[in-house]
DORO-694226 format. One record per residue (C-alpha): residue in one letter; y, x, z. Coordinates in nm, 4 decimals, always signed. Last residue first. Layout:
residues N
 type       c2       c1       c3
    a        Y        X        Z
...
end
This chain:
residues 58
 type       c2       c1       c3
    a  +3.3081 -21.8830 -24.4675
    e  +3.2173 -21.6190 -24.2126
    t  +3.4982 -21.3676 -24.1547
    d  +3.5932 -21.5177 -23.8181
    s  +3.2383 -21.4654 -23.6931
    p  +3.0186 -21.7681 -23.6344
    r  +2.9293 -21.8142 -23.2681
    e  +2.6606 -21.6839 -23.0348
    f  +2.5954 -21.6730 -22.6604
    i  +2.3309 -21.4689 -22.4809
    l  +2.2725 -21.5627 -22.1182
    t  +2.1313 -21.3396 -21.8459
    l  +2.0546 -21.5003 -21.5096
    r  +2.0391 -21.2811 -21.2045
    h  +1.8603 -21.2006 -20.8797
    d  +1.5012 -21.3221 -20.9009
    d  +1.4765 -21.2852 -21.2790
    q  +1.6121 -21.5021 -21.5569
    s  +1.6476 -21.4805 -21.9347
    m  +1.8450 -21.7065 -22.1673
    m  +1.8980 -21.7208 -22.5406
    a  +2.1347 -21.8786 -22.7957
    p  +2.3966 -22.0585 -22.5861
    r  +2.6888 -22.1691 -22.8048
    w  +3.0342 -22.0078 -22.8104
    g  +3.3324 -22.1921 -22.9626
    s  +3.5890 -22.1020 -22.6970
    r  +3.5597 -22.4424 -22.5250
    s  +3.1831 -22.3871 -22.5112
    r  +3.2295 -22.0536 -22.3330
    e  +3.4303 -22.2148 -22.0518
    n  +3.1956 -22.5136 -22.0231
    l  +2.8859 -22.2924 -22.0039
    l  +3.0397 -22.0596 -21.7439
    d  +3.1711 -22.3451 -21.5284
    t  +2.8315 -22.5177 -21.5326
    l  +2.6561 -22.1906 -21.4455
    a  +2.8901 -22.1235 -21.1529
    d  +2.8590 -22.4812 -21.0246
    e  +2.4803 -22.4765 -21.0457
    d  +2.4650 -22.1371 -20.8719
    d  +2.6880 -22.2629 -20.5897
    r  +2.4628 -22.5691 -20.5496
    a  +2.1476 -22.3544 -20.5442
    h  +2.2730 -22.1350 -20.2598
    r  +2.0983 -21.7999 -20.2220
    s  +2.3237 -21.6502 -20.4849
    l  +2.2412 -21.5696 -20.8457
    r  +2.4350 -21.3021 -21.0331
    l  +2.5376 -21.4271 -21.3770
    m  +2.4998 -21.1781 -21.6593
    v  +2.6817 -21.2588 -21.9840
    a  +2.5920 -21.1309 -22.3298
    q  +2.8155 -21.2154 -22.6269
    y  +2.7117 -21.2406 -22.9898
    e  +2.9102 -21.2702 -23.3112
    k  +2.7502 -21.4160 -23.6206
    m  +2.7439 -21.3216 -23.9889
end
């Protein structure tokens, strides 16, 4: 079984700030064992779905 986590990242009008925020988010989740599974974007936000094996999975 897997665990999932949804994260919504509000986009700014500054591409560099958005890049930094996304990089920080991906690195932070990666260190905790989460892997990106899906992504969706509209004009104002980016939604990322992360997954990882549950603790009970052998």
